[in-house]
C-alpha positions in Angstrom: -206.7 1.9 7.5 -206.5 -1.5 9.5 -206.4 -4.6 7.3 -209.5 -7.1 8.0 -209.8 -10.2 8.0 -207.8 -12.7 10.2 -204.2 -12.5 10.0 -201.6 -14.0 8.1 -200.5 -17.3 9.3 -197.1 -18.3 9.4 -194.9 -18.9 6.4 -192.0 -21.1 7.1 -189.4 -22.3 4.8 -187.2 -26.0 5.8 -184.1 -26.3 3.5 -183.9 -30.1 3.3 -181.2 -32.2 3.3 -180.0 -33.3 -0.1 -179.7 -37.4 0.5 -182.5 -40.2 0.5 -181.2 -41.8 4.1 -181.0 -37.8 5.7 -184.1 -36.9 4.1 -186.0 -39.9 5.7 -183.9 -39.4 9.4 -185.1 -35.4 9.2 -189.1 -36.8 9.4 -188.9 -36.6 12.7 -187.9 -32.8 12.9 -190.2 -31.9 10.1 -193.3 -33.6 12.2 -192.4 -31.7 15.3 -192.3 -28.4 13.7 -195.5 -29.5 11.9 -197.1 -30.2 15.8 -195.6 -27.4 17.3 -197.3 -24.5 14.5 -200.3 -26.5 13.2 -201.1 -23.2 11.8 -197.9 -22.5 9.8 -197.8 -22.9 6.0 -194.5 -25.1 5.8 -192.8 -25.0 2.1 -189.9 -27.2 2.2 -187.1 -26.2 -0.1 -185.8 -29.3 -1.7 -183.5 -31.0 -4.7 -185.7 -33.1 -6.7 -183.8 -36.4 -6.0 -185.7 -36.3 -3.2 -188.6 -34.4 -3.2 -190.8 -37.8 -3.1 -189.7 -38.4 0.4 -191.2 -35.2 1.7 -194.2 -36.0 -0.3 -194.8 -39.0 1.1 -194.0 -37.7 4.5 -197.6 -35.7 4.1 -195.7 -32.8 6.3 -194.9 -30.1 4.0 -197.7 -27.6 2.2 -195.6 -27.0 -0.4 -192.3 -28.4 -2.1 -190.4 -25.7 -4.0 -187.7 -27.1 -6.0 -184.0 -26.6 -5.9 -182.7 -27.4 -9.4 -178.6 -27.8 -9.9 -177.9 -28.6 -12.0 -180.2 -26.7 -13.8 -181.6 -23.2 -13.6 -180.2 -22.5 -10.3 -176.7 -23.5 -11.3 -174.0 -21.5 -10.1 -174.0 -17.6 -8.7 -176.8 -16.2 -11.0 -178.6 -19.4 -10.4 -178.1 -18.7 -6.7 -179.3 -15.2 -6.9 -182.3 -17.0 -9.3 -183.5 -18.9 -6.7 -183.1 -16.2 -3.5 -185.7 -13.9 -5.9 -187.9 -16.9 -5.8 -187.5 -17.4 -2.4 -188.0 -13.7 -1.8 -191.3 -13.4 -3.3 -192.8 -15.9 -1.2 -192.5 -13.6 1.4 -191.3 -16.0 3.9 -191.5 -15.3 8.0 -188.6 -17.6 8.9 -186.6 -20.2 7.7 -185.1 -23.6 9.2 -182.1 -25.0 7.4 -181.9 -29.0 8.1 -178.8 -28.6 5.6 -175.9 -27.4 7.2 -174.0 -26.0 4.6 -173.0 -21.9 4.1 -174.9 -22.0 1.1 -178.1 -22.5 2.8 -177.7 -20.3 5.0 -176.7 -17.5 2.2 -179.5 -18.1 0.0 -182.0 -17.6 2.9 -180.0 -14.4 3.9 -180.3 -13.2 0.1 -183.7 -14.0 -0.2 -184.3 -11.8 3.3 -186.0 -14.1 5.1 -186.6 -12.1 8.5 -185.7 -14.9 10.4 -183.4 -17.7 9.7 -182.2 -20.5 12.2 -179.6 -23.3 12.1 -177.1 -24.9 13.2 -173.6 -22.9 13.8 -171.2 -24.9 11.3 -169.6 -23.6 8.2 -168.9 -20.9 9.8 -172.5 -19.3 9.1 -173.0 -18.2 12.4 -173.1 -14.2 11.4 -175.7 -15.3 8.3 -178.3 -16.5 11.3 -180.9 -14.9 13.7 -180.9 -17.8 15.7 -177.5 -19.7 15.5 -177.8 -23.0 17.0 -174.6 -24.8 19.1 -174.2 -28.0 18.2 -173.9 -30.2 21.2 -171.0 -32.3 22.5 -173.2 -35.9 22.3 -174.4 -35.8 18.8 -172.2 -38.6 17.9 -173.4 -41.0 20.0 -177.1 -40.7 19.1 -178.7 -41.5 16.1 -179.3 -38.7 13.4 -182.9 -38.4 13.8 -182.3 -36.4 17.4 -179.6 -34.2 15.7 -182.2 -32.7 13.6 -184.9 -32.8 16.3 -182.6 -30.7 18.9 -182.8 -28.4 16.0 -186.0 -27.8 16.5 -185.6 -27.9 20.2 -183.2 -25.0 19.6 -185.9 -22.8 18.1 -187.6 -23.2 21.6 -190.0 -25.5 20.3 -191.6 -28.2 21.9 -189.4 -31.3 19.8 -191.8 -34.2 20.6 -190.6 -37.3 18.9 -192.3 -39.5 16.4 -190.6 -42.2 14.0 -190.4 -41.5 10.1 -192.8 -42.7 8.4 -193.6 -42.3 4.8 -197.0 -43.7 3.0 -198.1 -43.5 -0.8 -201.7 -43.8 -1.7 -203.9 -46.9 -2.2 -203.7 -47.0 -5.4 -199.6 -46.2 -5.8 -199.2 -49.7 -3.9 -201.9 -51.6 -5.8 -200.1 -50.6 -8.8 -196.5 -51.5 -7.6 -198.2 -55.1 -6.7 -199.9 -55.4 -10.0 -196.5 -54.4 -12.0 -194.7 -56.9 -9.7 -197.4 -59.7 -10.4 -196.9 -59.2 -14.0 -192.8 -59.8 -13.7 -192.2 -62.5 -10.8 -193.9 -65.5 -9.3 -195.6 -64.3 -6.0 -196.7 -67.4 -4.5 -193.6 -67.0 -2.2 -192.5 -63.7 0.1 -191.2 -61.1 -1.6 -187.8 -60.0 -0.9 -186.3 -56.4 -1.6 -182.2 -56.4 -1.9 -180.4 -53.1 -2.1 -176.7 -54.3 -2.8 -175.3 -50.7 -3.1 -174.6 -47.6 -1.0 -173.6 -44.4 -2.4 -171.2 -43.4 0.5 -168.8 -45.9 -0.7 -167.8 -49.6 -0.6 -166.8 -49.8 3.1 -170.6 -49.9 3.4 -171.4 -52.7 0.8 -171.6 -56.8 1.9 -169.9 -58.6 -1.3 -172.5 -59.4 -4.3 -171.2 -62.9 -3.9 -173.1 -63.3 -0.3 -176.2 -61.2 -1.5 -176.8 -63.7 -4.4 -175.9 -66.6 -2.1 -178.5 -65.8 0.4 -180.9 -65.1 -1.9 -180.7 -68.2 -3.6 -181.5 -70.0 -0.1 -184.2 -68.1 0.1 -185.7 -68.5 -3.5 -184.9 -72.5 -2.9 -186.2 -72.4 0.7 -189.8 -70.3 0.6 -190.0 -69.8 -3.4 -189.3 -66.2 -2.9 -189.3 -63.7 -5.3 -186.5 -61.0 -5.5 -186.3 -57.7 -6.5 -183.1 -55.6 -6.6 -183.3 -51.8 -6.2 -180.4 -49.3 -6.5 -180.1 -45.7 -8.4 -178.1 -45.2 -11.4 -174.9 -45.2 -9.5 -175.6 -48.6 -7.7 -177.0 -50.1 -11.0 -173.3 -51.8 -11.7 -173.6 -53.8 -8.4 -177.3 -54.8 -8.4 -176.1 -56.2 -11.9 -174.0 -58.2 -10.3 -176.0 -59.4 -8.0 -178.4 -60.3 -10.3 -176.0 -62.4 -12.5 -174.9 -64.6 -9.8 -178.2 -65.3 -8.4 -178.8 -68.8 -9.4 -182.5 -68.4 -10.3 -185.0 -66.7 -12.5 -187.0 -65.4 -10.0 -185.3 -62.2 -9.6 -186.1 -59.2 -11.1 -183.2 -56.0 -11.2 -184.8 -52.5 -11.4 -181.8 -51.0 -10.1 -182.0 -47.3 -12.2 -184.8 -48.3 -13.7 -187.2 -46.7 -11.3 -188.3 -43.1 -10.0 -187.7 -43.0 -6.6 -191.4 -42.8 -5.8 -191.8 -45.6 -7.9 -189.3 -47.6 -5.6 -190.9 -46.3 -2.5 -194.1 -48.2 -3.9 -192.5 -51.2 -4.6 -190.2 -51.6 -1.9 -193.8 -51.2 0.6 -194.5 -54.2 -1.1 -192.0 -56.3 0.0 -192.1 -59.1 2.7 -188.8 -58.6 3.7 -185.8 -56.5 2.5 -182.1 -57.1 2.8 -179.6 -54.0 2.2 -176.5 -52.3 3.3 -176.7 -48.7 5.5 -178.1 -47.0 2.7 -180.9 -44.8 1.7 -183.2 -47.3 0.5 -183.0 -48.9 4.1 -184.0 -45.9 5.5 -187.0 -45.8 3.3 -187.8 -49.4 3.7 -187.4 -48.6 7.3 -189.8 -45.6 7.1 -192.5 -48.0 5.5 -192.1 -50.7 8.5 -191.0 -53.6 6.0 -188.9 -56.3 8.0 -185.7 -56.1 7.1 -181.9 -57.5 7.6 -179.4 -54.6 7.4 -175.7 -55.5 7.1 -173.7 -52.7 8.7 -169.8 -52.5 7.6 -167.6 -49.2 8.5 -171.0 -47.1 9.9 -172.4 -47.1 13.1 -175.8 -48.5 13.7 -176.3 -46.6 16.7 -176.5 -42.8 14.7 -177.7 -44.0 11.4 -179.4 -47.4 11.6 -183.2 -48.4 10.7 -185.8 -47.1 13.0 -188.1 -49.0 14.4 -188.9 -52.9 16.0 -188.8 -54.7 12.6 -185.4 -54.9 11.8 -182.6 -56.5 12.5 -178.7 -55.4 12.4 -176.0 -57.4 11.4 -172.6 -56.7 12.3 -169.7 -57.1 13.3 -167.1 -54.9 15.1 -163.1 -55.3 15.0 -161.1 -52.7 16.9 -161.4 -50.5 13.3 -164.7 -50.2 13.8 -166.8 -48.0 13.0 -164.1 -45.8 11.3 -166.9 -44.3 9.2 -164.7 -44.3 5.6 -166.1 -44.8 2.3 -163.4 -47.2 1.3 -161.7 -49.4 3.6 -157.7 -49.0 4.2 -157.5 -52.3 5.3 -159.1 -55.3 4.1 -162.8 -55.3 4.8 -162.4 -57.4 8.0 -165.8 -55.8 9.6 -167.6 -56.9 6.5 -165.7 -60.1 5.6 -167.2 -61.4 9.2 -170.5 -61.2 7.6 -171.3 -64.7 6.9 -174.3 -66.0 4.6 -175.6 -68.2 7.6 -175.9 -65.5 9.8 -178.0 -63.7 7.4 -180.0 -66.3 6.2 -180.9 -67.0 9.9 -181.6 -63.3 10.4 -184.2 -63.4 7.7 -185.9 -66.5 8.5 -186.7 -65.3 11.7 -188.5 -61.6 10.1 -189.6 -64.0 7.3 -191.8 -66.0 10.1 -193.7 -63.1 11.2 -193.3 -61.5 7.9 -196.9 -59.6 6.0 -198.3 -62.6 4.2 -195.5 -64.9 5.3 
């Protein structure tokens, strides 16, 4: 007896990446997959710490959580997750994450079609093992993920990463800030940390001096952002700012709350960090200070961002800790960062 009703739409699992900035940079690829397969049901397998990025993108039909540490820890936890995946009867898995574990997981889950880059000696676990191009180090990382979609034989049309919360979430953020700060001037967000390491981090005293200048010249309110690992750097900057017009929220918000609060800012001053990409994806005017990393490959997207960078011969070294004297960061002076901020504040929202 033949089945009745319309055929079942394709059921696709996307294994997300694990870091906030990387998650934002996968969004053009996820959007391209959505456009290429509009009828498909797309589930994103994601660590809870970056789930809000994919929810705010509006590109997934469902989020499936990989809880590690927690119930999916260790080999037994991996088996448990594989069973959970198998129960959802996925037709294919697309692996944005390059780890061997990502391929092993969908193989154990018996997903029939498994695709990803041929990294980490995992090709034998994939039906479609896509060769990593030689030029990926000289192109922005959004194209690294977008090329994966193209490697599947799908049309990989490009769109910039975008994040959008509900209007009421942005309004709640503004209401919260208005209770904590005088918002008669522009609202400036600072992200003085970076999970990667100190070679990405401009110096706390220079963040503070820049904030003092902008507070004095514009009666700005300043909000400091960061995760729990960046709370110490944020506290140091807050202590050095010579004004009460500062609110340190580092380590005190969820990622979704940070998204809404950053979206309320008129200007964002940051290192190369995950929150830099969050701000860019919400089209917040931004000044980004770069040290050891390369803005060509991981810089903020869009035309509302200014990159301040000095490149000695050793840059970009991509090292988390500078082996010498942080020359690339020491060369970035407060005056030039203030000037970049001033240019953006001239055209900022509400500025």
